[in-house]
Backbone as a chain_set.jsonl record, in Angstrom:
{"seq": "MLALVAGFALLVAGVVGSVVPSAPGAPLSTAGVLVYWWGTDFSEPGLGLLVGLVAVGLLTWVVDFAGGAISARIGGAATSTAVVAGLVGLIMLVVSGPLGTLLGVVATVFLLEFRRQQDARAGAKAALVTTAGMLGSVVAQALLTGSMLVVMLTVALT", "coords": {"N": [[-121.577, -58.162, 163.885], [-123.88, -57.958, 162.566], [-124.737, -55.32, 163.317], [-123.082, -53.807, 161.777], [-123.839, -54.564, 159.165], [-126.336, -53.366, 159.433], [-125.857, -50.693, 159.884], [-124.71, -49.863, 157.411], [-126.752, -50.378, 155.811], [-128.529, -48.552, 156.725], [-126.898, -46.25, 156.034], [-126.989, -46.39, 153.269], [-129.788, -46.096, 152.837], [-130.107, -43.653, 153.364], [-128.946, -42.001, 151.558], [-130.414, -42.574, 149.455], [-132.823, -41.732, 150.446], [-132.281, -38.978, 150.749], [-132.926, -37.913, 148.119], [-135.469, -38.595, 147.825], [-138.441, -36.814, 148.176], [-139.481, -35.867, 151.459], [-138.53, -37.971, 152.889], [-136.482, -39.019, 155.365], [-133.405, -38.427, 154.778], [-130.869, -37.44, 155.994], [-131.163, -38.044, 158.922], [-131.378, -40.802, 158.749], [-128.651, -41.371, 157.467], [-127.112, -40.367, 159.616], [-127.775, -41.954, 161.633], [-126.841, -44.441, 160.547], [-124.042, -44.22, 160.627], [-123.789, -43.975, 163.374], [-124.793, -46.338, 164.256], [-122.91, -48.282, 163.095], [-120.776, -47.369, 164.617], [-121.418, -48.217, 167.222], [-121.562, -50.809, 166.581], [-118.927, -51.521, 166.39], [-117.997, -51.544, 168.754], [-117.621, -48.933, 169.695], [-115.227, -48.053, 168.488], [-114.527, -47.541, 165.758], [-115.848, -45.356, 163.499], [-112.939, -43.26, 164.52], [-113.186, -40.883, 167.4], [-112.845, -38.281, 166.482], [-113.478, -38.28, 163.625], [-116.165, -39.385, 163.8], [-117.45, -37.274, 165.311], [-117.158, -35.289, 163.201], [-118.543, -36.433, 161.067], [-121.184, -36.671, 161.945], [-121.62, -33.851, 162.368], [-121.842, -33.38, 159.617], [-124.127, -34.766, 158.86], [-125.912, -33.247, 160.451], [-125.603, -30.698, 159.096], [-126.692, -31.573, 156.784], [-129.439, -31.847, 157.295], [-130.112, -29.508, 158.063], [-129.878, -28.172, 155.53], [-131.969, -29.541, 154.046], [-134.203, -28.744, 155.313], [-134.132, -25.966, 155.322], [-133.53, -25.021, 152.532], [-135.252, -24.713, 150.606], [-136.803, -22.357, 151.495], [-134.818, -20.501, 152.187], [-133.861, -20.125, 149.449], [-136.114, -18.938, 148.362], [-136.123, -16.73, 149.726], [-133.81, -15.475, 148.824], [-134.312, -15.178, 146.306], [-135.905, -12.869, 146.374], [-138.562, -13.226, 147.635], [-140.895, -12.5, 150.089], [-140.592, -13.412, 153.631], [-143.105, -14.402, 154.663], [-144.343, -15.29, 152.072], [-142.568, -17.38, 151.605], [-143.087, -19.097, 153.726], [-145.89, -19.793, 153.523], [-145.585, -21.128, 150.84], [-144.091, -23.353, 151.67], [-145.803, -24.824, 153.043], [-147.946, -25.094, 151.253], [-146.134, -26.752, 149.468], [-145.932, -28.992, 151.084], [-148.552, -30.065, 151.426], [-149.093, -30.668, 148.763], [-147.366, -32.447, 148.395], [-148.375, -34.623, 149.612], [-150.748, -34.907, 148.28], [-150.246, -35.024, 145.412], [-147.583, -35.893, 144.99], [-143.934, -35.7, 144.398], [-143.589, -34.069, 142.143], [-145.861, -32.463, 142.208], [-145.404, -31.14, 144.419], [-143.308, -29.39, 143.805], [-144.407, -28.014, 141.487], [-146.412, -26.819, 142.964], [-145.231, -25.287, 145.116], [-143.635, -23.379, 143.152], [-145.667, -22.001, 141.731], [-147.223, -20.973, 143.931], [-145.311, -19.16, 145.219], [-144.753, -17.589, 142.658], [-147.505, -16.518, 142.347], [-148.056, -15.142, 144.795], [-146.079, -13.302, 145.25], [-146.312, -11.747, 142.896], [-148.665, -10.763, 143.558], [-147.892, -9.298, 145.798], [-145.979, -7.524, 144.948], [-146.911, -6.478, 142.816], [-145.634, -7.129, 140.141], [-145.136, -8.862, 137.547], [-142.501, -9.822, 136.642], [-140.631, -9.796, 138.924], [-142.135, -11.613, 140.427], [-141.74, -13.922, 138.823], [-138.974, -14.265, 138.943], [-138.656, -14.778, 141.57], [-140.027, -17.248, 141.865], [-138.438, -19.058, 140.106], [-135.795, -18.664, 141.324], [-136.379, -19.784, 143.695], [-137.205, -22.563, 142.698], [-134.92, -23.245, 141.561], [-133.311, -23.343, 143.898], [-134.555, -25.286, 145.488], [-134.138, -27.704, 143.959], [-131.316, -27.614, 143.947], [-130.893, -27.979, 146.478], [-131.58, -30.598, 146.825], [-129.535, -31.873, 145.484], [-127.313, -31.087, 146.883], [-127.896, -32.387, 149.478], [-127.998, -35.124, 148.42], [-125.1, -35.238, 147.689], [-123.872, -34.691, 150.379], [-124.839, -36.914, 151.945], [-123.908, -38.904, 150.399], [-121.252, -38.552, 150.614], [-120.747, -39.3, 153.279], [-121.443, -41.878, 153.335], [-119.419, -42.852, 151.553], [-117.034, -42.333, 153.172], [-117.505, -43.875, 155.31], [-117.444, -46.374, 154.121], [-114.703, -46.279, 153.457], [-113.445, -46.286, 156.023], [-114.384, -48.802, 157.014], [-113.133, -50.35, 155.126], [-110.449, -50.231, 155.371]], "CA": [[-121.544, -58.286, 162.482], [-125.384, -57.404, 162.304], [-125.076, -53.968, 163.504], [-122.453, -53.19, 160.888], [-124.627, -54.352, 158.191], [-127.612, -52.284, 159.56], [-125.175, -49.41, 159.726], [-124.461, -49.555, 156.037], [-128.008, -50.285, 155.246], [-128.922, -47.063, 156.986], [-126.359, -45.279, 155.305], [-127.563, -46.34, 151.825], [-131.081, -45.535, 152.779], [-129.955, -42.098, 153.783], [-128.487, -41.543, 150.357], [-131.584, -42.678, 148.64], [-133.782, -40.668, 151.12], [-131.872, -37.6, 150.369], [-133.554, -37.377, 146.863], [-136.904, -38.687, 147.948], [-139.098, -35.867, 149.009], [-140.05, -36.168, 152.682], [-137.736, -39.066, 153.438], [-135.342, -38.379, 156.245], [-132.036, -38.982, 154.44], [-129.972, -37.169, 156.851], [-131.212, -38.725, 160.068], [-130.852, -42.166, 158.369], [-127.246, -41.578, 157.446], [-126.353, -40.153, 160.663], [-127.88, -43.198, 162.455], [-126.102, -45.502, 160.005], [-122.72, -44.029, 161.27], [-123.989, -44.167, 164.945], [-124.977, -47.871, 164.425], [-121.658, -48.745, 162.759], [-119.908, -46.982, 165.661], [-121.76, -48.922, 168.253], [-121.118, -52.168, 166.248], [-117.496, -51.79, 166.388], [-117.658, -51.098, 170.253], [-117.18, -47.454, 169.824], [-113.947, -47.945, 168.144], [-114.531, -47.053, 164.54], [-114.663, -44.391, 163.362], [-112.552, -42.587, 165.652], [-114.081, -39.857, 167.905], [-112.852, -36.897, 165.796], [-114.202, -38.527, 162.474], [-117.555, -39.459, 164.244], [-117.918, -35.876, 165.357], [-117.282, -34.714, 161.793], [-119.654, -37.31, 160.246], [-122.459, -36.391, 162.693], [-122.005, -32.414, 161.852], [-122.216, -33.361, 158.222], [-125.508, -35.175, 159.041], [-126.592, -32.015, 160.906], [-125.864, -29.786, 158.254], [-127.596, -31.889, 155.637], [-130.712, -31.761, 157.75], [-130.4, -27.996, 157.786], [-130.21, -28.088, 154.081], [-133.124, -30.191, 153.897], [-135.454, -27.984, 155.925], [-134.041, -24.679, 154.83], [-132.942, -24.791, 151.409], [-136.287, -23.736, 149.788], [-137.131, -21.044, 152.184], [-133.513, -19.451, 151.872], [-133.677, -19.733, 148.084], [-137.019, -18.016, 148.277], [-135.528, -15.159, 150.296], [-132.488, -14.859, 147.827], [-134.964, -14.718, 145.042], [-136.735, -11.779, 146.582], [-139.701, -13.436, 148.168], [-141.08, -12.335, 151.507], [-140.882, -14.531, 154.482], [-144.552, -14.823, 154.737], [-144.361, -16.27, 150.872], [-141.87, -18.771, 151.849], [-143.646, -19.989, 154.77], [-147.04, -20.325, 152.648], [-145.125, -21.898, 149.841], [-143.692, -24.523, 152.334], [-147.18, -25.341, 153.639], [-148.276, -25.702, 149.834], [-145.498, -27.846, 149.039], [-146.294, -30.169, 151.976], [-149.941, -30.416, 151.119], [-149.098, -31.089, 147.397], [-146.674, -33.69, 148.334], [-149.4, -35.809, 149.928], [-151.943, -35.146, 147.174], [-149.876, -35.382, 144.023], [-146.17, -36.312, 144.858], [-142.92, -34.781, 144.281], [-143.723, -32.996, 140.822], [-146.866, -31.587, 142.747], [-144.768, -30.249, 145.447], [-142.372, -28.366, 143.185], [-145.163, -27.052, 141.163], [-147.407, -25.952, 144.068], [-144.354, -24.245, 145.541], [-143.501, -22.445, 142.227], [-147.038, -21.347, 141.56], [-147.45, -20.146, 145.275], [-144.219, -18.094, 145.193], [-145.191, -16.561, 141.645], [-148.807, -15.697, 142.621], [-147.89, -14.366, 146.132], [-145.116, -12.361, 144.906], [-146.936, -10.978, 141.921], [-149.732, -9.966, 144.238], [-147.46, -8.33, 146.892], [-145.041, -6.614, 144.268], [-147.526, -5.914, 141.312], [-144.696, -7.148, 139.093], [-144.798, -10.408, 137.116], [-140.968, -10.278, 136.578], [-140.3, -10.101, 140.22], [-142.713, -12.925, 140.885], [-141.252, -14.915, 138.083], [-137.697, -14.323, 139.456], [-138.527, -15.261, 143.036], [-140.374, -18.464, 141.659], [-137.492, -19.385, 139.442], [-134.77, -18.822, 142.13], [-136.876, -20.92, 144.569], [-137.188, -23.773, 142.001], [-133.523, -23.623, 141.601], [-132.929, -23.569, 145.392], [-135.019, -26.657, 145.874], [-133.502, -28.697, 143.217], [-130.117, -27.608, 144.59], [-130.937, -28.488, 147.96], [-131.559, -32.055, 146.854], [-128.33, -32.345, 144.919], [-126.5, -31.005, 148.165], [-128.26, -33.374, 150.131], [-127.272, -36.378, 147.861], [-123.72, -35.381, 147.778], [-123.287, -34.893, 151.603], [-125.094, -38.369, 152.393], [-123.124, -39.838, 149.519], [-119.946, -38.477, 151.174], [-120.935, -40.135, 154.482], [-121.327, -43.502, 152.835], [-117.808, -43.204, 151.089], [-116.183, -42.266, 154.371], [-117.663, -45.059, 156.226], [-117.017, -47.625, 153.441], [-113.162, -46.288, 153.587], [-113.274, -46.803, 157.457], [-114.775, -50.396, 157.105], [-112.3, -51.202, 154.027], [-109.097, -50.011, 155.97]], "C": [[-123.061, -57.612, 162.044], [-125.578, -55.884, 162.232], [-124.113, -53.299, 162.478], [-123.222, -53.119, 159.482], [-125.78, -53.402, 158.1], [-127.021, -50.851, 159.44], [-125.166, -49.056, 158.283], [-125.838, -49.68, 155.398], [-128.832, -48.759, 155.419], [-128.337, -46.16, 156.199], [-126.562, -45.161, 153.8], [-128.934, -45.667, 151.752], [-131.04, -44.096, 152.836], [-129.663, -41.491, 152.462], [-129.713, -41.424, 149.477], [-132.669, -41.751, 149.21], [-133.459, -39.321, 150.924], [-132.43, -37.017, 149.121], [-134.941, -37.785, 146.679], [-137.694, -37.776, 148.926], [-139.773, -36.56, 150.481], [-139.268, -37.34, 153.417], [-136.633, -38.531, 154.082], [-134.092, -38.969, 155.845], [-130.936, -38.627, 155.502], [-130.087, -37.749, 158.248], [-130.795, -40.175, 159.883], [-129.291, -42.383, 158.166], [-126.668, -41.477, 158.594], [-126.702, -41.563, 161.739], [-127.233, -44.41, 162.056], [-124.604, -45.283, 160.807], [-122.829, -44.35, 162.668], [-124.071, -45.863, 165.223], [-123.583, -48.583, 164.199], [-120.846, -48.629, 163.895], [-119.91, -47.89, 166.86], [-121.385, -50.415, 167.886], [-119.774, -52.509, 166.331], [-116.945, -51.517, 167.938], [-116.946, -49.794, 170.33], [-115.696, -47.372, 169.34], [-113.615, -47.248, 166.675], [-115.666, -46.524, 164.073], [-114.299, -43.89, 164.579], [-113.353, -41.376, 166.159], [-113.958, -38.707, 166.995], [-113.582, -37.181, 164.457], [-115.705, -38.655, 162.69], [-118.009, -38.177, 164.441], [-118.135, -35.19, 163.918], [-118.505, -35.328, 161.074], [-121.177, -36.759, 160.678], [-122.45, -34.969, 162.368], [-122.356, -32.355, 160.494], [-123.585, -33.685, 158.141], [-126.421, -34.051, 159.24], [-126.841, -31.077, 159.798], [-126.696, -30.365, 157.061], [-129.014, -31.881, 155.942], [-130.968, -30.463, 157.533], [-130.567, -27.717, 156.241], [-131.512, -28.597, 153.558], [-134.432, -29.199, 154.304], [-135.243, -26.497, 155.401], [-133.79, -24.143, 153.538], [-134.032, -24.009, 150.575], [-136.722, -22.501, 150.369], [-135.863, -20.015, 152.116], [-133.436, -19.256, 150.468], [-134.826, -18.874, 147.634], [-136.789, -16.65, 148.634], [-134.64, -14.585, 149.259], [-133.273, -14.335, 146.637], [-135.985, -13.467, 145.186], [-138.099, -11.955, 147.378], [-139.759, -13.051, 149.754], [-141.246, -13.603, 152.303], [-142.268, -15.221, 154.623], [-144.946, -15.746, 153.314], [-143.67, -17.409, 151.248], [-142.542, -19.689, 152.771], [-145.022, -20.762, 154.08], [-146.634, -21.348, 151.499], [-144.735, -23.262, 150.368], [-144.881, -25.08, 152.643], [-147.849, -26.059, 152.298], [-147.602, -26.86, 149.503], [-145.787, -29.262, 149.865], [-147.507, -30.837, 151.468], [-149.936, -31.14, 149.688], [-148.327, -32.379, 147.407], [-147.607, -34.905, 148.631], [-150.542, -36.032, 148.738], [-151.377, -35.434, 145.833], [-148.143, -35.831, 143.989], [-145.365, -35.255, 144.689], [-143.094, -33.621, 143.18], [-144.89, -32.076, 141.367], [-146.31, -30.66, 143.588], [-143.964, -29.082, 144.643], [-143.366, -27.427, 142.421], [-146.157, -26.264, 141.838], [-146.561, -24.882, 144.635], [-144.002, -23.034, 144.609], [-144.619, -21.479, 142.041], [-147.312, -20.383, 142.646], [-146.58, -19.029, 145.161], [-144.417, -17.088, 144.074], [-146.371, -15.797, 141.942], [-148.742, -14.94, 143.872], [-146.895, -13.218, 145.874], [-145.692, -11.308, 144.047], [-147.891, -10.083, 142.625], [-149.122, -8.827, 145.194], [-146.729, -7.308, 146.04], [-145.704, -5.885, 143.08], [-146.698, -6.025, 140.201], [-144.304, -8.624, 138.75], [-143.432, -10.815, 137.055], [-140.457, -10.489, 137.795], [-140.923, -11.312, 140.531], [-142.01, -14.047, 140.268], [-139.808, -15.19, 138.647], [-137.697, -15.212, 140.714], [-138.994, -16.762, 142.634], [-139.173, -19.519, 141.015], [-136.13, -19.727, 140.361], [-135.168, -19.89, 143.13], [-136.856, -22.298, 144.306], [-135.549, -24.022, 142.093], [-132.763, -24.043, 142.925], [-133.484, -25.043, 145.74], [-134.312, -27.805, 145.232], [-131.95, -28.76, 143.734], [-129.832, -28.088, 145.833], [-130.844, -30.051, 147.928], [-130.358, -32.584, 146.357], [-127.355, -32.229, 146.396], [-126.731, -32.122, 148.987], [-127.763, -34.998, 149.76], [-125.814, -36.499, 148.049], [-122.996, -35.339, 149.321], [-123.705, -36.226, 152.293], [-124.228, -39.391, 151.711], [-121.712, -39.957, 150.078], [-119.671, -39.289, 152.572], [-120.796, -41.464, 154.293], [-120.011, -43.822, 152.39], [-116.932, -43.091, 152.146], [-116.239, -43.346, 155.078], [-117.467, -46.353, 155.365], [-115.456, -47.469, 153.568], [-112.822, -46.853, 154.948], [-113.429, -48.234, 157.412], [-113.747, -51.153, 156.26], [-110.841, -51.12, 154.634], [-108.651, -50.461, 157.321]], "O": [[-123.14, -56.765, 161.154], [-126.29, -55.28, 161.431], [-124.359, -52.106, 162.296], [-123.309, -52.111, 158.781], [-126.155, -52.795, 157.097], [-127.677, -49.94, 158.934], [-125.613, -47.958, 157.951], [-126.019, -49.011, 154.381], [-129.476, -48.099, 154.604], [-129.014, -45.294, 155.645], [-126.374, -44.125, 153.162], [-129.246, -44.866, 150.872], [-131.94, -43.41, 152.353], [-130.179, -40.393, 152.253], [-130.011, -40.396, 148.87], [-133.349, -41.06, 148.45], [-134.368, -38.491, 150.931], [-132.455, -35.795, 148.976], [-135.59, -37.484, 145.678], [-137.665, -37.885, 150.152], [-140.441, -37.594, 150.505], [-139.509, -37.53, 154.61], [-135.884, -37.712, 153.549], [-133.663, -39.944, 156.462], [-130.147, -39.505, 155.85], [-129.005, -37.958, 158.797], [-130.02, -40.734, 160.659], [-128.718, -43.38, 158.605], [-125.764, -42.267, 158.869], [-125.858, -42.037, 162.499], [-127.019, -45.328, 162.848], [-124.142, -46.171, 161.523], [-121.925, -45.022, 163.164], [-123.546, -46.476, 166.153], [-123.159, -49.383, 165.033], [-120.2, -49.61, 164.263], [-118.904, -48.295, 167.442], [-120.955, -51.174, 168.754], [-119.427, -53.69, 166.346], [-115.769, -51.328, 168.249], [-115.881, -49.609, 170.919], [-114.986, -46.535, 169.896], [-112.625, -46.542, 166.482], [-116.655, -47.244, 164.211], [-115.011, -43.959, 165.581], [-114.163, -40.861, 165.388], [-115.004, -38.122, 166.715], [-114.356, -36.289, 164.111], [-116.479, -38.121, 161.896], [-118.989, -37.839, 163.777], [-119.185, -34.632, 163.601], [-119.363, -34.615, 160.555], [-122.094, -36.498, 159.9], [-123.574, -34.687, 161.954], [-123.081, -31.447, 160.089], [-124.302, -32.991, 157.419], [-127.413, -33.811, 158.55], [-127.966, -30.669, 159.511], [-127.365, -29.576, 156.395], [-129.823, -31.904, 155.015], [-131.956, -30.149, 156.869], [-131.482, -26.983, 155.866], [-132.066, -28.009, 152.629], [-135.436, -29.021, 153.613], [-136.248, -25.87, 155.064], [-133.812, -22.925, 153.362], [-133.823, -22.944, 149.993], [-137.012, -21.581, 149.604], [-136.037, -18.802, 151.996], [-132.93, -18.187, 150.128], [-134.672, -18.131, 146.665], [-137.155, -15.648, 148.019], [-134.704, -13.416, 148.878], [-132.995, -13.286, 146.055], [-136.744, -13.125, 144.279], [-138.714, -10.955, 147.747], [-138.825, -13.266, 150.527], [-141.827, -14.612, 151.904], [-142.434, -16.439, 154.681], [-145.694, -16.722, 153.381], [-144.272, -18.481, 151.194], [-142.554, -20.908, 152.602], [-145.202, -21.98, 154.083], [-147.347, -22.326, 151.279], [-144.969, -24.261, 149.688], [-144.827, -26.274, 152.345], [-148.197, -27.238, 152.24], [-148.211, -27.902, 149.256], [-145.846, -30.377, 149.346], [-147.505, -32.018, 151.122], [-150.688, -32.091, 149.474], [-148.552, -33.279, 146.597], [-147.588, -35.963, 148.003], [-151.055, -37.1, 148.404], [-152.073, -36.123, 145.088], [-147.591, -36.061, 142.913], [-145.751, -34.088, 144.764], [-142.768, -32.449, 143.37], [-144.882, -30.911, 140.971], [-146.646, -29.476, 143.552], [-144.099, -27.905, 144.974], [-143.282, -26.212, 142.597], [-146.662, -25.234, 141.391], [-146.969, -23.723, 144.692], [-144.024, -21.882, 145.041], [-144.467, -20.267, 142.194], [-147.586, -19.202, 142.432], [-147.086, -17.919, 145.002], [-144.304, -15.887, 144.322], [-146.363, -14.57, 141.837], [-149.512, -13.982, 143.932], [-147.109, -12.155, 146.456], [-145.611, -10.12, 144.36], [-147.97, -8.878, 142.39], [-149.641, -7.725, 145.371], [-146.857, -6.144, 146.419], [-145.21, -4.929, 142.483], [-146.839, -5.225, 139.276], [-143.515, -9.366, 139.335], [-143.103, -11.965, 137.347], [-139.721, -11.474, 137.858], [-140.161, -12.177, 140.962], [-141.674, -15.025, 140.935], [-139.489, -16.369, 138.804], [-136.936, -16.163, 140.892], [-138.261, -17.619, 143.128], [-139.061, -20.668, 141.443], [-135.491, -20.771, 140.225], [-134.392, -20.809, 143.395], [-136.615, -23.161, 145.151], [-135.079, -24.985, 142.7], [-131.847, -24.861, 143.005], [-132.736, -25.865, 146.269], [-133.93, -28.77, 145.895], [-131.41, -29.852, 143.913], [-128.748, -28.531, 146.214], [-130.212, -30.705, 148.757], [-130.043, -33.717, 146.718], [-126.782, -33.206, 146.876], [-125.773, -32.856, 149.232], [-127.306, -35.83, 150.544], [-125.274, -37.528, 148.454], [-121.872, -35.795, 149.532], [-122.972, -36.656, 153.183], [-123.868, -40.457, 152.212], [-121.056, -40.998, 150.096], [-118.594, -39.801, 152.876], [-120.09, -42.166, 155.017], [-119.456, -44.869, 152.724], [-115.94, -43.816, 152.069], [-115.209, -43.861, 155.513], [-117.33, -47.408, 155.985], [-114.847, -48.515, 153.789], [-112.02, -47.78, 155.056], [-112.476, -48.893, 157.828], [-113.456, -52.324, 156.501], [-110.068, -52.027, 154.325], [-107.507, -50.219, 157.706]]}, "num_chains": 1, "name": "protein.A"}
């Protein structure tokens, strides 16, 4: 019984963690599924659903780490810009929290792309697309970890 409660606590923490910067939402949700599975003596969820849920957890983790960089590239930013912006975002998270991260990444992308392309419009486009991608990544993570929670609630209640 304790393992089942712990599994759901991890699943809920995963959903919360998916919207909190630098919190490990996907690993927490995946751990919740695995702890629940262990707590049912490896009977629930079934193996096929378990594999599917772990795959969703891995996809969520990829979205978490690659969302900002992919959106920067889609917006026309150079790979080096995406890397530098990621480092600035990490530093700003420690210094000033989530809002600082967002502002630091946007400013970095704009400044580096303006310098690289000598075009303010191109720099602004890259910065706006990067911002949209970062925010979209958070929404996608919340939806994916939330779906894992809903599926596991369904498994537990049926």
